[in-house]
C-alpha positions as CSV (number, residue, x, y, z in Angstrom):
1,M,-17.1,-32.7,1.4
2,V,-18.1,-29.0,3.4
3,T,-18.5,-29.3,7.3
4,P,-19.7,-26.5,9.9
5,G,-17.2,-23.5,10.3
6,D,-14.9,-24.7,7.1
7,V,-13.3,-22.2,5.0
8,V,-14.0,-22.9,1.6
9,A,-12.3,-21.7,-1.6
10,V,-14.0,-22.0,-4.9
11,V,-11.1,-21.4,-7.6
12,G,-13.5,-20.3,-10.4
13,A,-16.4,-18.3,-10.4
14,G,-18.2,-19.7,-13.5
15,P,-21.6,-21.3,-13.1
16,I,-20.4,-24.2,-11.8
17,G,-18.0,-22.4,-9.4
18,L,-21.1,-20.4,-8.3
19,A,-23.3,-23.5,-7.8
20,A,-20.6,-24.5,-5.5
21,M,-20.9,-21.4,-3.6
22,L,-24.6,-21.0,-3.2
23,T,-25.1,-24.5,-1.9
24,A,-21.9,-24.7,0.2
25,Q,-23.8,-22.4,2.3
26,L,-26.3,-25.1,3.5
27,Y,-23.1,-26.7,5.6
28,T,-22.8,-23.2,7.3
29,P,-18.8,-22.9,6.7
30,R,-17.0,-20.0,8.6
31,L,-15.7,-18.3,5.1
32,I,-16.2,-18.9,1.2
33,V,-13.7,-17.1,-0.7
34,A,-14.1,-16.9,-4.6
35,I,-11.1,-16.9,-6.7
36,D,-11.5,-15.8,-10.4
37,L,-9.2,-13.7,-13.4
38,D,-12.7,-12.0,-14.3
39,G,-14.5,-8.7,-12.6
40,G,-17.9,-9.3,-13.8
41,R,-17.6,-13.3,-12.0
42,L,-16.1,-11.9,-9.4
43,E,-19.2,-9.7,-8.6
44,S,-21.8,-12.7,-9.4
45,A,-19.5,-14.8,-6.5
46,R,-20.5,-12.1,-4.2
47,R,-24.3,-12.4,-4.9
48,F,-23.8,-15.7,-5.0
49,G,-22.6,-16.3,-1.2
50,A,-18.6,-15.1,-1.3
51,D,-17.7,-13.3,1.8
52,V,-13.8,-12.6,0.0
53,V,-13.1,-12.5,-3.8
54,I,-9.5,-12.2,-4.9
55,N,-8.6,-11.4,-8.8
56,N,-5.6,-13.8,-9.1
57,G,-4.6,-12.4,-12.1
58,R,-3.5,-9.0,-9.8
59,E,-3.6,-10.4,-6.0
60,D,-1.7,-13.6,-4.9
61,A,-4.4,-16.0,-3.8
62,V,-2.2,-18.2,-1.8
63,A,-0.8,-15.5,0.3
64,L,-4.4,-14.1,0.9
65,V,-5.9,-17.2,1.9
66,M,-3.2,-18.2,4.2
67,E,-3.5,-14.9,5.6
68,L,-7.2,-15.4,6.6
69,T,-6.7,-19.0,7.7
70,D,-3.7,-18.1,10.2
71,G,-1.0,-19.6,7.7
72,L,-3.3,-23.2,7.3
73,G,-5.1,-23.0,4.4
74,A,-8.8,-23.8,3.2
75,D,-10.5,-26.6,4.7
76,V,-12.1,-27.3,1.4
77,A,-11.0,-26.2,-2.4
78,F,-13.2,-26.5,-5.4
79,E,-11.4,-26.5,-9.0
80,A,-14.1,-25.0,-10.5
81,V,-12.8,-24.1,-14.6
82,G,-10.8,-27.7,-15.7
83,V,-7.3,-26.9,-16.5
84,Q,-4.1,-27.2,-15.0
85,P,-3.4,-23.5,-13.5
86,T,-6.2,-23.8,-11.1
87,F,-5.9,-27.1,-10.3
88,E,-2.5,-27.2,-9.4
89,L,-3.5,-23.4,-7.6
90,A,-6.5,-25.5,-5.4
91,T,-4.3,-27.9,-4.2
92,E,-1.3,-25.0,-3.2
93,L,-4.8,-23.4,-1.2
94,I,-5.6,-26.6,1.0
95,R,-4.3,-27.0,4.6
96,P,-3.0,-30.5,6.1
97,C,-6.0,-33.0,6.4
98,G,-8.1,-30.4,3.6
99,R,-10.4,-31.7,0.7
100,V,-9.9,-30.9,-2.9
101,A,-13.1,-31.4,-4.9
102,N,-12.3,-31.0,-8.9
103,I,-15.9,-30.2,-10.4
104,G,-14.1,-28.7,-13.3
105,V,-14.2,-30.6,-16.8
106,H,-10.8,-31.6,-18.1
107,G,-10.0,-31.9,-21.6
108,K,-6.5,-32.2,-20.9
109,P,-4.5,-34.4,-18.2
110,V,-3.1,-32.1,-15.1
111,T,-0.4,-33.2,-13.0
112,L,-0.8,-34.7,-9.1
113,H,2.2,-33.4,-7.2
114,L,1.6,-36.0,-4.9
115,E,5.4,-35.3,-3.9
116,K,3.9,-32.5,-1.8
117,L,0.2,-33.8,-1.1
118,W,0.6,-36.7,0.4
119,I,2.8,-35.6,3.6
120,R,-0.4,-33.0,4.2
121,D,-3.0,-36.0,4.0
122,V,-5.1,-34.8,1.6
123,T,-7.8,-36.1,0.2
124,V,-9.0,-35.7,-3.8
125,T,-12.0,-36.1,-5.2
126,T,-13.1,-36.1,-8.9
127,G,-16.3,-36.9,-10.6
128,L,-19.1,-35.8,-12.9
129,V,-22.6,-34.2,-12.0
130,D,-25.0,-36.9,-11.1
131,T,-28.6,-37.0,-10.2
132,F,-28.5,-38.7,-6.8
133,S,-28.7,-35.1,-5.1
134,I,-31.1,-33.7,-7.7
135,P,-34.2,-34.8,-5.4
136,Q,-33.2,-33.0,-2.5
137,L,-32.0,-29.9,-4.5
138,M,-35.5,-29.9,-5.9
139,K,-36.9,-29.9,-2.1
140,L,-34.7,-27.2,-1.4
141,V,-35.6,-25.0,-4.2
142,L,-39.6,-25.4,-3.7
143,S,-38.8,-24.7,0.0
144,G,-37.2,-21.5,-0.8
145,R,-34.2,-22.7,0.6
146,L,-31.8,-22.6,-2.4
147,D,-32.8,-19.6,-5.1
148,P,-31.6,-20.8,-8.6
149,S,-33.1,-17.5,-10.4
150,L,-29.7,-16.0,-9.4
151,F,-28.2,-18.1,-12.4
152,I,-30.6,-16.4,-14.6
153,S,-28.7,-12.9,-16.1
154,H,-31.0,-12.6,-19.2
155,R,-33.8,-13.5,-20.4
156,F,-35.7,-13.8,-23.7
157,P,-38.9,-14.5,-25.5
158,L,-39.2,-17.6,-27.9
159,A,-39.0,-15.7,-30.5
160,D,-35.4,-14.2,-30.0
161,T,-34.2,-17.3,-29.4
162,M,-30.9,-16.6,-32.3
163,A,-30.7,-13.8,-29.9
164,A,-30.6,-15.7,-26.7
165,Y,-27.7,-18.0,-28.0
166,D,-25.8,-14.8,-29.2
167,T,-25.2,-13.4,-25.7
168,F,-24.7,-17.0,-24.3
169,S,-22.2,-17.6,-26.8
170,D,-20.8,-14.3,-26.0
171,A,-20.6,-14.3,-22.1
172,A,-17.3,-12.6,-21.5
173,T,-18.7,-9.7,-23.3
174,S,-22.3,-10.1,-21.8
175,G,-21.8,-11.3,-18.4
176,A,-24.6,-14.3,-19.4
177,L,-24.5,-16.7,-16.6
178,K,-27.7,-18.5,-17.5
179,V,-29.9,-17.6,-20.2
180,V,-33.9,-18.1,-19.9
181,L,-36.3,-18.7,-23.0
182,Q,-39.2,-17.7,-21.8
183,G,-43.1,-18.6,-23.6
184,P,-46.3,-17.3,-22.8
185,E,-47.2,-19.7,-20.6
186,S,-44.4,-18.6,-18.0
187,V,-45.2,-15.0,-17.9
188,G,-45.9,-14.1,-14.1
189,V,-44.6,-17.9,-13.0
190,A,-42.2,-17.1,-9.8
191,P,-38.4,-17.4,-11.1
192,A,-37.2,-20.3,-8.8
193,K,-40.3,-22.2,-9.7
194,L,-39.6,-21.5,-13.0
195,V,-36.3,-22.7,-12.4
196,A,-37.5,-25.7,-11.0
197,A,-39.8,-26.6,-13.4
198,S,-37.9,-26.7,-16.6
199,V,-34.6,-28.5,-14.2
200,A,-37.5,-31.0,-13.4
201,G,-38.6,-31.5,-17.0
């Protein structure tokens, strides 16, 4: 999906969008642009590799992306929310012959504006996460090329499981991305290996 030198726009800076930003860097894009309504999520996006952040509640995301790309648009746009407005925004950000990856989970129908997209030869892909890339991702984590510990925003001992759930369920206030419950056996384990082990197990 991402190729070297691409301009990548990620609509939605929650955990799914942040994962897209983190892994997009493996393909050496020219620019990663994060777009969200929440200032805290946009701060996280910078830690995950975003070069430019846009609060589309206060700024015109389409105009800014066009300005960054000499009026062409992004090469790749990830829709990482799963609602009609963000899907439409992703399709508006894309350049002719660009690629839109719908990785947000949709619970309701959305409109596909083929009357605008077909003439621009835009490719739209969809799909749930599968296990195909897990072996490769695990190798990248263990070699230090990917650091999934960036997702850990809170840590709790097992005894505080209910507090951990409360924190995670109120992510808008707590800023929670991923909450880790730690047993005595995980104390002192390197964060990347801890996450890798939890994913593998």
